[in-house]
C-alpha positions in Angstrom: -8.6 43.4 269.2 -6.8 42.5 266.0 -6.8 46.1 264.9 -5.1 47.1 268.2 -2.4 44.5 267.7 -2.0 45.7 264.1 -1.6 49.3 265.4 1.2 48.3 267.8 2.9 46.3 265.0 2.9 49.5 263.0 4.3 51.4 265.9 7.1 48.8 266.2 8.0 49.5 262.6 8.2 53.2 263.3 10.4 52.7 266.4 12.8 50.4 264.5 12.9 52.8 261.5 11.5 50.2 259.0 8.6 52.5 258.1 10.7 55.6 257.6 13.4 54.4 255.1 14.2 56.9 252.3 12.8 54.4 249.8 9.4 54.3 251.5 9.2 58.0 252.2 10.2 58.8 248.6 6.7 57.4 247.6 4.9 59.6 250.2 3.5 59.0 253.7 0.5 56.9 252.7 2.0 53.9 254.5 2.0 55.9 257.8 -1.6 54.9 258.7 -3.5 57.7 260.3 -6.0 55.5 262.1 -3.4 53.1 263.4 -1.3 55.9 264.9 -4.4 57.6 266.4 -5.3 54.3 268.2 -1.7 54.1 269.5 -1.8 57.7 270.7 -5.0 57.2 272.6 -4.0 53.9 274.2 -0.5 54.9 275.2 -1.8 58.3 276.5 -4.3 56.4 278.7 -1.4 54.3 280.1 0.7 57.2 281.1 -2.3 59.2 282.4 -3.1 56.3 284.8 0.4 56.5 286.2 0.0 60.2 286.8 -3.4 59.9 288.4 -2.2 57.3 290.9 -0.7 60.1 293.0 -4.2 61.4 293.8 -5.2 57.9 294.9 -2.2 57.1 297.1 -1.5 60.5 298.7 -5.0 61.8 299.4 -7.2 61.0 302.3 -9.8 59.9 301.3 -8.3 58.7 297.9 -9.4 60.5 294.8 -10.1 57.6 292.6 -11.6 59.7 289.8 -8.2 61.4 289.3 -7.0 58.2 287.6 -9.8 58.3 285.1 -9.5 62.0 284.6 -5.8 61.9 283.9 -6.1 58.9 281.6 -8.5 60.8 279.4 -6.6 64.1 279.5 -3.1 62.9 278.4 -4.2 61.8 274.9 -6.5 64.8 274.7 -3.6 67.1 275.4 -1.6 65.9 272.4 -4.6 65.8 270.0 -5.9 69.2 271.0 -2.4 70.7 270.6 -2.2 69.2 267.1 -5.6 70.6 266.2 -4.7 74.1 267.4 -1.3 74.3 265.7 -1.8 72.3 262.5 -3.5 75.1 260.4 -0.5 77.4 261.0 2.0 74.8 259.9 0.0 74.1 256.7 -0.4 77.7 255.8 3.2 78.6 256.5 4.4 75.6 254.5 2.1 76.4 251.6 3.4 80.0 251.4 7.0 78.8 251.3 6.3 76.1 248.6 6.8 73.0 250.8 5.9 70.0 248.6 3.7 68.2 251.1 -0.1 68.0 251.0 -2.1 68.6 254.2 -2.8 64.8 254.5 0.9 64.0 254.2 1.9 66.5 256.8 -0.9 65.2 259.1 0.3 61.6 258.7 3.9 62.6 259.5 2.8 64.6 262.6 0.6 61.8 263.9 3.4 59.3 263.5 5.7 61.7 265.5 3.1 62.0 268.2 2.8 58.2 268.3 6.6 57.9 268.8 6.4 60.7 271.5 3.7 58.8 273.5 5.6 55.5 273.1 8.6 57.0 274.9 6.2 58.6 277.4 4.4 55.3 278.1 7.7 53.5 278.5 8.4 55.9 281.4 5.0 55.2 283.1 6.5 52.5 285.4 9.1 55.0 286.7 6.3 57.5 287.3 4.3 54.9 289.2 7.4 53.9 291.2 8.1 57.4 292.4 4.3 57.8 293.2 4.6 54.9 295.5 7.8 56.1 297.2 7.3 59.9 297.7 4.6 62.2 298.9 6.2 65.4 297.4 3.7 67.0 295.0 6.4 69.4 293.7 8.8 66.6 292.9 6.2 64.6 291.0 5.2 67.7 289.1 8.8 68.4 288.0 9.4 64.7 287.2 6.4 64.6 284.9 7.5 67.9 283.2 10.9 66.3 282.6 9.4 63.1 281.2 7.1 65.1 278.9 10.1 67.2 277.7 12.2 64.1 277.1 9.5 62.4 275.1 8.8 65.6 273.2 12.4 65.9 272.1 12.4 62.4 270.8 9.2 63.0 268.9 10.5 66.2 267.3 13.7 64.5 266.3 11.7 61.7 264.6 9.6 64.3 262.8 12.6 66.2 261.5 14.2 62.9 260.3 11.0 62.0 258.4 10.7 65.4 256.7 14.4 65.5 255.8 14.2 62.0 254.2 11.1 63.0 252.3 12.8 66.1 250.9 16.0 64.1 250.1 14.1 61.4 248.3 12.1 63.9 246.2 15.2 65.9 245.3 16.9 62.7 244.2 13.9 61.7 242.1 13.8 65.1 240.4 17.6 65.0 239.7 17.3 61.5 238.3 14.5 62.6 235.9 15.9 66.0 234.8 19.6 65.7 235.5 22.1 64.7 232.8 25.1 62.4 233.6 28.4 64.1 233.4 30.2 63.4 230.1 33.9 62.5 230.3 36.3 65.1 228.9 37.7 63.9 225.6 41.3 63.6 225.1 43.0 65.9 222.6 45.4 64.6 219.9 48.4 66.8 219.3 50.1 64.8 216.5 52.5 63.1 218.8 50.4 61.5 221.5 47.2 61.9 223.5 47.1 65.0 225.7 45.0 64.5 228.8 42.6 67.3 229.8 44.8 68.4 232.8 47.7 68.8 230.4 45.5 70.9 228.1 44.6 73.1 231.0 48.2 73.6 232.0 49.2 74.4 228.5 46.5 77.0 228.2 47.4 78.7 231.6 47.9 82.5 231.3 51.5 83.7 231.2 53.2 85.0 234.3 53.0 88.6 232.9 49.2 88.6 233.2 47.9 91.0 235.9 46.9 89.5 239.2 43.3 89.0 240.1 41.5 89.9 243.3 39.4 87.0 244.6 37.5 86.9 247.9 39.5 89.9 249.3 42.9 88.3 248.5 45.1 88.9 245.5 46.1 85.8 243.6 48.5 85.8 240.6 47.4 83.9 237.6 51.0 82.4 237.4 50.3 80.3 240.4 48.2 78.0 238.3 45.3 77.9 240.7 42.0 76.6 239.5 39.7 78.8 241.5 36.0 78.0 241.2 33.1 79.8 242.8 30.3 77.8 244.3 27.1 78.0 242.2 24.4 80.3 243.6 21.6 78.5 245.5 18.7 77.5 243.3 15.2 78.9 244.1 14.3 75.4 245.4 17.2 75.4 247.8 16.3 78.9 249.0 12.7 77.8 249.6 14.0 74.7 251.5 16.1 76.9 253.9 13.1 79.2 254.5 10.9 76.2 255.1 13.3 74.8 257.7 13.4 78.1 259.6 9.6 78.3 259.5 9.3 74.7 260.7 11.7 75.4 263.6 9.6 78.4 264.5 6.4 76.2 264.4 8.1 73.6 266.7 8.6 76.4 269.3 5.0 77.4 268.8 3.9 73.8 269.2 5.8 73.5 272.5 4.4 76.7 273.9 0.8 75.7 272.9 1.3 72.2 274.4 2.6 73.6 277.7 -0.3 76.0 278.0 -2.7 73.3 277.0 -1.4 71.1 279.8 -2.0 74.0 282.2 -5.6 74.5 280.9 -6.4 70.8 281.3 -4.9 70.5 284.8 -5.1 68.8 287.3 -3.2 65.7 286.1 -1.7 64.7 289.4 -3.9 66.1 292.1 -2.5 68.6 294.6 -2.7 67.6 298.2 -5.4 69.5 300.2 -7.5 70.4 297.2 -10.8 68.6 296.3 -11.1 66.7 293.1 -12.1 68.8 290.1 -12.0 68.0 286.4 -10.5 71.4 285.7 -9.0 74.2 287.8 -9.8 77.9 287.5 -7.9 79.9 284.9 -5.0 81.6 286.6 -1.3 82.0 286.0 0.5 79.9 283.4 2.6 76.8 282.9 6.0 78.5 283.5 4.9 80.1 286.8 3.7 76.7 288.0 7.1 75.1 287.1 9.0 77.9 288.8 6.8 77.6 291.9 7.4 73.8 292.0 11.1 74.3 291.8 11.0 76.8 294.7 8.9 74.5 296.8 11.2 71.6 296.2 14.3 73.5 297.2 12.8 75.1 300.3 
């Protein structure tokens, strides 16, 4: 019991942002406890699963009581199985692009994001139960749960992106502080009369008006204008790897969403369709997108 309360205290720190400050993430993700977040994922998944399974109890005759137990077990299994299927691809892609995170660090960050995801989802469980008590429309309940899963998923993805960006920023700052050199002030130049500031030296050394014009960025600029044009430095190899890593990570997020949606379709039923007997799983047919489109059509007709 004490361990469960400790897990929820850790979740509270995640939700408030106290566990994802740049100072903490700069030291790694060891403070994001894997076991604690796993406990939260299972317990909160059970809570939301119960709210989904109530529809089978209240709208079927006779009531399907086992639907509550089945859905309670399937919701946490949905998130954990999706993580198992997609984690190897994220690690391999990240390693090829030089992402400076170990497999354990990536796993802790992902598990923390899933815990936040399920915290949002579990907070919507009373709303799901309320609509279960006030409607008998299976299509409406299906779309409502899809919307709640999508909303919670966006929050979890945003949390994960924030964590990874803060880790990268903290590490970049650490590297620059170790290897970077502080900028030295430009010395003043004595000309025998007084002290000439660096800007005055630059103006005195400006090319004469007769110097040919230069073509910069597709436009011609005369040197007599006194413009101090500076080109931005080319990106470093580390910055190029960082941009590639972000693109790969966004692609992985899309893959994670697709796998999660299809995993939910494989593990159905979660709600329990009227007129169908209880079953732990349904036969393999169609896909998640077809089911959503069919529910929209049934709701509008």
